[in-house]
DSSP file (Angstrom, degrees, kcal/mol; ACC not computed):
  #  RESIDUE AA STRUCTURE BP1 BP2  ACC     N-H-->O    O-->H-N    N-H-->O    O-->H-N    TCO  KAPPA ALPHA  PHI   PSI    X-CA   Y-CA   Z-CA
    1    1 A M              0   0    0      0, 0.0    14,-0.0     0, 0.0    15,-0.0   0.000 360.0 360.0 360.0 147.3    0.0    0.0    0.0
    2    2 A T        +     0   0    0      2,-0.0     2,-0.4     3,-0.0     0, 0.0   0.831 360.0  72.2 -70.8 -31.9    1.3    3.5   -0.8
    3    3 A S        -     0   0    0      1,-0.1     3,-0.1     3,-0.0     0, 0.0  -0.703  64.5-157.9 -88.5 132.9    0.6    4.9    2.7
    4    4 A S  S    S+     0   0    0     -2,-0.4    -1,-0.1     1,-0.2    -2,-0.0   0.524  91.6  51.4 -83.9  -4.0    2.9    3.7    5.5
    5    5 A T  S    S+     0   0    0      2,-0.0     2,-0.5     0, 0.0    -1,-0.2   0.655  81.4  97.4-106.8 -18.2    0.3    4.6    8.1
    6    6 A E        +     0   0    0      1,-0.1     9,-0.1    -3,-0.1    -3,-0.0  -0.608  33.0 158.4 -77.6 121.7   -2.9    2.9    6.8
    7    7 A T  S    S-     0   0    0     -2,-0.5    -1,-0.1     7,-0.1     9,-0.1   0.075  78.0 -70.5-127.3  21.2   -3.4   -0.5    8.6
    8    8 A G  S  > S+     0   0    0      6,-0.2     4,-1.9     7,-0.1     6,-0.1   0.339 105.0 112.4 107.2  -5.3   -7.1   -0.9    8.0
    9    9 A K  T  4 S+     0   0    0      2,-0.2    -3,-0.1     1,-0.2     5,-0.1   0.871  87.9  34.2 -68.2 -35.5   -8.4    1.8   10.3
   10   10 A V  T  4 S+     0   0    0      3,-0.1    -1,-0.2     1,-0.1    -4,-0.0   0.914 131.1  30.1 -83.8 -47.6   -9.6    3.9    7.4
   11   11 A T  T  4 S-     0   0    0      2,-0.2    -2,-0.2     1,-0.0     3,-0.1   0.705  95.6-128.0 -87.8 -21.2  -10.7    1.2    5.0
   12   12 A G  S  < S+     0   0    0     -4,-1.9     2,-0.4     1,-0.2    -3,-0.1   0.587  79.9 101.8  79.8  10.3  -11.7   -1.5    7.4
   13   13 A T  S    S-     0   0    0      4,-0.0    -2,-0.2     3,-0.0    -1,-0.2  -0.994  78.3-115.2-130.6 127.6   -9.4   -3.9    5.5
   14   14 A L     >  -     0   0    0     -2,-0.4     4,-2.8     1,-0.1     3,-0.5  -0.266  29.8-115.7 -58.6 147.2   -5.9   -4.9    6.6
   15   15 A D  H  > S+     0   0    0      1,-0.2     4,-3.1     2,-0.2     5,-0.2   0.891 114.5  52.6 -51.8 -46.1   -3.2   -3.8    4.2
   16   16 A K  H  > S+     0   0    0      1,-0.2     4,-1.5     2,-0.2    -1,-0.2   0.864 112.4  45.1 -64.0 -35.3   -2.2   -7.3    3.3
   17   17 A D  H  > S+     0   0    0     -3,-0.5     4,-2.2     2,-0.2    -1,-0.2   0.911 113.6  49.2 -72.7 -43.2   -5.8   -8.2    2.4
   18   18 A Y  H  X S+     0   0    0     -4,-2.8     4,-2.8     1,-0.2    -2,-0.2   0.913 109.5  53.5 -58.7 -43.7   -6.3   -4.9    0.5
   19   19 A D  H  X S+     0   0    0     -4,-3.1     4,-2.5    -5,-0.2    -1,-0.2   0.878 107.5  50.6 -61.1 -39.1   -3.0   -5.6   -1.4
   20   20 A L  H  X S+     0   0    0     -4,-1.5     4,-2.2     2,-0.2    -1,-0.2   0.921 111.6  46.9 -66.5 -43.8   -4.3   -9.1   -2.4
   21   21 A V  H  X S+     0   0    0     -4,-2.2     4,-2.4     1,-0.2    -2,-0.2   0.927 113.1  49.9 -61.9 -44.5   -7.5   -7.6   -3.8
   22   22 A W  H  X S+     0   0    0     -4,-2.8     4,-2.6     1,-0.2    -2,-0.2   0.904 108.8  53.0 -59.7 -42.6   -5.6   -4.9   -5.6
   23   23 A Y  H  X S+     0   0    0     -4,-2.5     4,-2.5     2,-0.2    -2,-0.2   0.927 110.0  46.5 -61.0 -47.3   -3.2   -7.5   -7.1
   24   24 A V  H  X S+     0   0    0     -4,-2.2     4,-2.4     1,-0.2    -1,-0.2   0.940 113.9  48.5 -61.7 -46.8   -6.1   -9.6   -8.5
   25   25 A E  H  X S+     0   0    0     -4,-2.4     4,-2.5     1,-0.2    -2,-0.2   0.891 111.6  50.0 -61.5 -39.8   -7.8   -6.4   -9.9
   26   26 A S  H  X S+     0   0    0     -4,-2.6     4,-2.4     2,-0.2    -1,-0.2   0.900 109.8  50.2 -66.4 -41.5   -4.5   -5.3  -11.5
   27   27 A C  H  X S+     0   0    0     -4,-2.5     4,-2.2     2,-0.2    -2,-0.2   0.919 112.3  47.6 -61.9 -43.5   -3.9   -8.6  -13.1
   28   28 A L  H  X S+     0   0    0     -4,-2.4     4,-2.0     2,-0.2    -2,-0.2   0.917 112.6  48.4 -65.7 -43.4   -7.4   -8.7  -14.6
   29   29 A N  H  X S+     0   0    0     -4,-2.5     4,-2.6     1,-0.2    -1,-0.2   0.896 110.6  52.1 -61.9 -39.9   -7.1   -5.1  -15.8
   30   30 A N  H  X S+     0   0    0     -4,-2.4     4,-2.7     2,-0.2    -2,-0.2   0.907 106.7  52.5 -64.2 -41.7   -3.7   -5.9  -17.4
   31   31 A A  H  X S+     0   0    0     -4,-2.2     4,-1.1     1,-0.2    -1,-0.2   0.907 111.9  46.9 -60.7 -41.4   -5.2   -8.9  -19.2
   32   32 A L  H  X S+     0   0    0     -4,-2.0     4,-1.1     2,-0.2     3,-0.4   0.928 112.2  49.2 -64.9 -45.6   -7.9   -6.7  -20.6
   33   33 A R  H >X S+     0   0    0     -4,-2.6     4,-1.7     1,-0.2     3,-0.5   0.895 107.4  55.2 -60.7 -41.6   -5.4   -4.0  -21.6
   34   34 A L  H 3X S+     0   0    0     -4,-2.7     4,-2.7     1,-0.2    -1,-0.2   0.789  96.9  64.9 -65.9 -26.7   -3.2   -6.5  -23.3
   35   35 A E  H 3X S+     0   0    0     -4,-1.1     4,-2.0    -3,-0.4    -1,-0.2   0.917 104.5  46.0 -60.0 -42.1   -6.1   -7.7  -25.5
   36   36 A A  H <X S+     0   0    0     -4,-1.1     4,-2.4    -3,-0.5    -2,-0.2   0.897 111.4  51.8 -66.1 -40.4   -6.1   -4.2  -27.1
   37   37 A Y  H  X S+     0   0    0     -4,-1.7     4,-2.4     2,-0.2    -2,-0.2   0.888 107.6  52.3 -64.6 -38.5   -2.3   -4.3  -27.5
   38   38 A I  H  X S+     0   0    0     -4,-2.7     4,-2.7     1,-0.2    -1,-0.2   0.933 109.9  49.3 -61.6 -45.6   -2.6   -7.7  -29.2
   39   39 A G  H  X S+     0   0    0     -4,-2.0     4,-2.4     1,-0.2    -2,-0.2   0.903 109.7  51.5 -60.6 -41.9   -5.1   -6.3  -31.6
   40   40 A D  H  X S+     0   0    0     -4,-2.4     4,-1.2     2,-0.2    -1,-0.2   0.931 112.0  46.3 -60.4 -45.9   -2.9   -3.3  -32.3
   41   41 A A  H  <>S+     0   0    0     -4,-2.4     5,-2.8     1,-0.2     3,-0.2   0.903 112.1  50.6 -65.1 -41.2    0.0   -5.5  -33.1
   42   42 A E  H ><5S+     0   0    0     -4,-2.7     3,-1.7     1,-0.2    -1,-0.2   0.891 105.8  55.5 -65.6 -38.7   -2.1   -7.8  -35.3
   43   43 A R  H 3<5S+     0   0    0     -4,-2.4    -1,-0.2     1,-0.3    -2,-0.2   0.821 110.6  46.4 -61.2 -29.9   -3.4   -4.9  -37.3
   44   44 A E  T 3<5S-     0   0    0     -4,-1.2    -1,-0.3    -3,-0.2    -2,-0.2   0.300 115.4-119.2 -94.0   8.6    0.1   -3.9  -38.0
   45   45 A N  T < 5 +     0   0    0     -3,-1.7     2,-0.9     1,-0.2    -3,-0.2   0.850  64.7 145.5  56.6  37.7    1.0   -7.5  -38.9
   46   46 A D     >< +     0   0    0     -5,-2.8     4,-2.3     1,-0.2    -1,-0.2  -0.747  16.5 169.7-105.7  83.0    3.6   -7.6  -36.1
   47   47 A S  H  > S+     0   0    0     -2,-0.9     4,-2.3     1,-0.2    -1,-0.2   0.820  73.6  58.3 -66.3 -31.4    3.3  -11.3  -35.0
   48   48 A Q  H  > S+     0   0    0      2,-0.2     4,-1.8     1,-0.2    -1,-0.2   0.931 110.5  42.2 -64.4 -44.6    6.4  -11.1  -32.8
   49   49 A L  H  > S+     0   0    0      2,-0.2     4,-2.4     1,-0.2    -2,-0.2   0.902 112.6  53.8 -69.1 -40.8    4.9   -8.3  -30.8
   50   50 A A  H  X S+     0   0    0     -4,-2.3     4,-2.2     1,-0.2    -2,-0.2   0.901 108.5  50.3 -60.0 -40.5    1.5   -9.9  -30.7
   51   51 A E  H  X S+     0   0    0     -4,-2.3     4,-2.4     2,-0.2    -1,-0.2   0.897 108.0  52.4 -66.2 -40.3    3.0  -13.1  -29.3
   52   52 A L  H  X S+     0   0    0     -4,-1.8     4,-2.3     1,-0.2    -2,-0.2   0.939 111.6  46.6 -58.5 -46.4    4.9  -11.2  -26.6
   53   53 A F  H  X S+     0   0    0     -4,-2.4     4,-2.5     1,-0.2    -2,-0.2   0.858 109.8  54.0 -66.2 -35.0    1.6   -9.6  -25.5
   54   54 A R  H  X S+     0   0    0     -4,-2.2     4,-2.4     2,-0.2    -1,-0.2   0.912 109.7  47.6 -64.3 -41.8   -0.2  -13.0  -25.6
   55   55 A K  H  X S+     0   0    0     -4,-2.4     4,-2.1     2,-0.2    -2,-0.2   0.916 112.8  48.4 -64.9 -42.7    2.5  -14.4  -23.3
   56   56 A A  H  X S+     0   0    0     -4,-2.3     4,-2.2     1,-0.2    -2,-0.2   0.892 110.8  51.8 -64.0 -39.0    2.2  -11.4  -21.0
   57   57 A Q  H  X S+     0   0    0     -4,-2.5     4,-2.6     2,-0.2    -2,-0.2   0.905 107.8  51.4 -64.2 -41.8   -1.6  -11.8  -21.0
   58   58 A A  H  X S+     0   0    0     -4,-2.4     4,-2.4     1,-0.2    -1,-0.2   0.903 109.8  50.3 -62.0 -40.4   -1.3  -15.4  -20.1
   59   59 A D  H  X S+     0   0    0     -4,-2.1     4,-2.5     2,-0.2    -2,-0.2   0.900 110.1  49.9 -63.9 -40.5    0.9  -14.5  -17.2
   60   60 A S  H  X S+     0   0    0     -4,-2.2     4,-2.4     2,-0.2    -2,-0.2   0.911 111.0  48.8 -64.9 -41.9   -1.6  -11.9  -16.0
   61   61 A R  H  X S+     0   0    0     -4,-2.6     4,-2.6     2,-0.2    -2,-0.2   0.911 111.1  50.7 -62.9 -41.2   -4.4  -14.4  -16.2
   62   62 A K  H  X S+     0   0    0     -4,-2.4     4,-2.5     2,-0.2    -2,-0.2   0.927 110.4  49.0 -62.7 -44.9   -2.3  -16.9  -14.2
   63   63 A G  H  X S+     0   0    0     -4,-2.5     4,-2.4     1,-0.2    -1,-0.2   0.904 111.4  49.9 -60.6 -41.9   -1.6  -14.3  -11.6
   64   64 A A  H  X S+     0   0    0     -4,-2.4     4,-2.9     2,-0.2    -2,-0.2   0.919 110.9  49.0 -63.7 -43.9   -5.3  -13.4  -11.3
   65   65 A E  H  X S+     0   0    0     -4,-2.6     4,-2.3     2,-0.2    -2,-0.2   0.911 111.7  48.8 -63.6 -41.9   -6.3  -17.0  -11.0
   66   66 A M  H  X S+     0   0    0     -4,-2.5     4,-2.0     2,-0.2    -1,-0.2   0.924 114.0  46.6 -62.6 -43.8   -3.7  -17.6   -8.3
   67   67 A G  H  X S+     0   0    0     -4,-2.4     4,-2.5     1,-0.2    -2,-0.2   0.895 111.1  51.3 -65.9 -40.8   -4.8  -14.5   -6.4
   68   68 A K  H  X S+     0   0    0     -4,-2.9     4,-2.7     2,-0.2    -1,-0.2   0.892 108.9  51.6 -64.2 -38.8   -8.5  -15.4   -6.8
   69   69 A E  H  X S+     0   0    0     -4,-2.3     4,-2.3     2,-0.2    -1,-0.2   0.926 110.4  48.1 -63.7 -43.6   -7.8  -18.9   -5.4
   70   70 A L  H  X S+     0   0    0     -4,-2.0     4,-2.1     1,-0.2    -2,-0.2   0.906 111.8  50.4 -63.4 -41.1   -6.1  -17.4   -2.4
   71   71 A L  H  X S+     0   0    0     -4,-2.5     4,-2.9     2,-0.2     5,-0.3   0.923 108.5  53.0 -60.9 -44.0   -9.0  -15.0   -1.9
   72   72 A R  H  X S+     0   0    0     -4,-2.7     4,-2.1     1,-0.2    -2,-0.2   0.929 110.5  46.3 -57.7 -46.8  -11.4  -17.9   -2.0
   73   73 A T  H  X S+     0   0    0     -4,-2.3     4,-1.2     1,-0.2    -1,-0.2   0.879 115.1  46.6 -66.8 -36.1   -9.6  -19.8    0.7
   74   74 A R  H  < S+     0   0    0     -4,-2.1    -1,-0.2    -5,-0.2    -2,-0.2   0.873 112.8  48.3 -74.4 -36.0   -9.3  -16.8    2.9
   75   75 A L  H  < S+     0   0    0     -4,-2.9    -2,-0.2     1,-0.2    -1,-0.2   0.839 112.1  50.1 -71.6 -31.9  -12.9  -15.7    2.5
   76   76 A A  H  <        0   0    0     -4,-2.1    -1,-0.2    -5,-0.3    -2,-0.2   0.781 360.0 360.0 -74.4 -27.1  -14.1  -19.3    3.2
   77   77 A G     <        0   0    0     -4,-1.2    -1,-0.2    -5,-0.2    -2,-0.2   0.432 360.0 360.0 -96.1 360.0  -12.0  -19.5    6.3
């Protein structure tokens, strides 16, 4: 978290939990953004760049799935 003083008193959510939610949201947003980048590269017939963005998108999806699984286990417990 950017603030060194927020520990959940303002948000009602501990920093580490907030950070996990932020991480999942960031991974999902990144996957969406990369979809546009892939389209841009494909329109310009740059298959090398499109492949780089596809790999990055797969990594973002993987990160989101890992984070969602951790959230599921913590919310259930």
